[in-house]
C-alpha positions as CSV (number, residue, x, y, z in Angstrom):
1,M,0.0,0.0,0.0
2,T,1.3,3.4,-0.8
3,G,1.6,4.9,2.6
4,N,-0.9,6.4,5.0
5,R,-3.6,7.6,2.6
6,S,-6.2,8.6,5.1
7,G,-5.0,12.0,6.3
8,A,-7.0,15.3,6.0
9,T,-4.8,17.0,3.4
10,A,-6.8,18.2,0.3
11,A,-4.4,16.8,-2.3
12,R,-4.9,17.5,-6.0
13,I,-4.4,14.3,-8.0
14,R,-4.0,13.6,-11.7
15,L,-6.0,10.5,-12.7
16,K,-5.8,8.6,-15.9
17,Q,-8.8,6.5,-17.0
18,L,-7.8,3.1,-18.2
19,P,-9.3,1.5,-21.3
20,G,-11.9,-1.2,-21.0
21,L,-14.4,-2.5,-18.5
22,Y,-13.3,-4.3,-15.3
23,A,-14.8,-7.0,-13.2
24,I,-14.2,-7.8,-9.5
25,S,-14.3,-11.5,-8.9
26,R,-14.4,-13.7,-5.8
27,L,-13.1,-17.2,-5.5
28,E,-12.8,-19.4,-2.5
29,A,-9.8,-18.8,-0.2
30,G,-8.1,-22.1,-1.1
31,H,-8.5,-21.6,-4.9
32,G,-5.3,-21.3,-7.0
33,I,-4.8,-18.2,-9.0
34,P,-6.5,-18.9,-12.4
35,H,-4.8,-18.4,-15.7
36,W,-7.3,-15.8,-16.8
37,A,-6.3,-13.4,-13.9
38,D,-3.1,-12.4,-15.7
39,G,-2.9,-10.5,-19.0
40,P,-3.1,-7.0,-20.4
41,G,-4.6,-4.1,-18.5
42,F,-4.7,-3.5,-14.8
43,A,-5.0,-6.6,-12.6
44,S,-5.0,-7.1,-8.9
45,I,-5.0,-10.4,-7.0
46,T,-5.6,-10.4,-3.3
47,R,-5.8,-13.4,-1.0
48,T,-7.2,-13.3,2.5
49,E,-8.1,-16.1,4.9
50,D,-11.7,-15.7,3.6
51,E,-11.3,-15.3,-0.2
52,L,-9.3,-14.8,-3.3
53,S,-10.3,-11.5,-5.0
54,I,-9.4,-10.7,-8.6
55,T,-9.8,-7.5,-10.4
56,C,-9.1,-7.5,-14.1
57,L,-10.6,-6.7,-17.5
58,Q,-14.0,-8.3,-17.5
59,E,-13.5,-9.9,-20.9
60,R,-11.1,-12.4,-19.3
61,V,-13.4,-13.5,-16.5
62,P,-15.4,-16.7,-17.2
63,D,-19.2,-16.3,-17.0
64,L,-19.4,-18.9,-14.3
65,A,-17.1,-17.0,-11.9
66,R,-18.8,-15.0,-9.1
67,Q,-18.2,-11.4,-10.2
68,D,-19.4,-7.9,-10.3
69,R,-19.0,-6.4,-13.8
70,D,-19.0,-3.0,-15.5
71,W,-16.4,-1.0,-13.5
72,V,-14.2,1.7,-15.0
73,A,-10.7,2.2,-13.6
74,F,-8.7,5.3,-13.0
75,K,-5.0,5.2,-12.2
76,F,-3.6,7.8,-9.8
77,E,-0.6,9.4,-11.5
78,G,2.2,9.6,-9.0
79,P,4.7,9.0,-7.7
80,F,3.7,9.4,-4.1
81,A,5.9,9.1,-1.1
82,F,4.9,6.4,1.4
83,G,4.4,9.1,4.1
84,E,2.3,11.4,2.0
85,T,-1.2,11.6,3.4
86,G,-4.6,12.5,2.1
87,I,-4.1,11.1,-1.4
88,V,-6.9,8.5,-1.5
89,L,-9.2,10.5,0.8
90,S,-9.1,13.5,-1.5
91,V,-10.3,11.4,-4.4
92,I,-12.9,9.2,-2.7
93,R,-14.5,12.0,-0.5
94,P,-16.3,13.8,-3.3
95,L,-17.5,10.5,-4.8
96,S,-18.7,9.0,-1.5
97,E,-20.4,12.3,-0.4
98,N,-22.4,12.2,-3.6
99,G,-23.5,8.5,-3.2
100,L,-21.1,6.9,-5.7
101,G,-19.8,3.4,-4.9
102,I,-16.1,3.0,-5.1
103,F,-13.5,0.2,-5.1
104,V,-9.8,1.2,-4.4
105,V,-6.8,-0.9,-5.0
106,S,-3.4,0.1,-3.7
107,T,0.0,-1.1,-5.0
108,F,3.6,-0.3,-4.0
109,D,3.8,2.6,-6.5
110,G,0.2,3.9,-6.5
111,D,-3.5,3.6,-6.3
112,H,-6.4,2.7,-8.6
113,L,-10.0,3.8,-8.2
114,L,-12.8,1.8,-9.8
115,V,-16.4,3.1,-10.1
116,K,-19.3,1.6,-11.9
117,A,-19.4,2.4,-15.6
118,S,-22.9,3.9,-15.1
119,D,-21.4,6.4,-12.6
120,G,-18.3,7.2,-14.8
121,A,-19.5,10.5,-16.1
122,A,-20.6,11.7,-12.7
123,A,-17.3,10.6,-11.2
124,I,-15.3,12.5,-13.8
125,R,-17.5,15.6,-13.1
126,L,-17.2,15.4,-9.3
127,L,-13.4,14.7,-9.4
128,G,-13.0,17.8,-11.7
129,E,-15.1,19.9,-9.4
130,A,-12.9,18.8,-6.5
131,G,-9.8,20.1,-8.2
132,H,-8.4,16.8,-9.6
133,T,-7.2,16.5,-13.2
134,L,-8.5,13.8,-15.5
135,L,-6.0,12.9,-18.2
């Protein structure tokens, strides 16, 4: 995870919308990582004691897999220092306060925000109004 991202700083972030639609899938905790989880585009694989969660382009996810489809992804354009605070909060606050559901994935170098495709235009508008730049 890219540092403490829950501070109160009103950061201004550049975000890049990634091409394609994404799905968030859930497999049982003991399941191996399926071959379809890897490939082009953003992908995140997270294992907990309760589940294996995979986020990737939805065209790769088999129909029989438990999944939530039709998400658009935005990449936070960094880099960000691990100690930098308020990064994620500054992006999710305007969306959350306006009733948009979000899904955030953090990596070593940055963060990715996913919103339902049906909320994509509203998310772009709200992020712009909050002072963020959409590339």
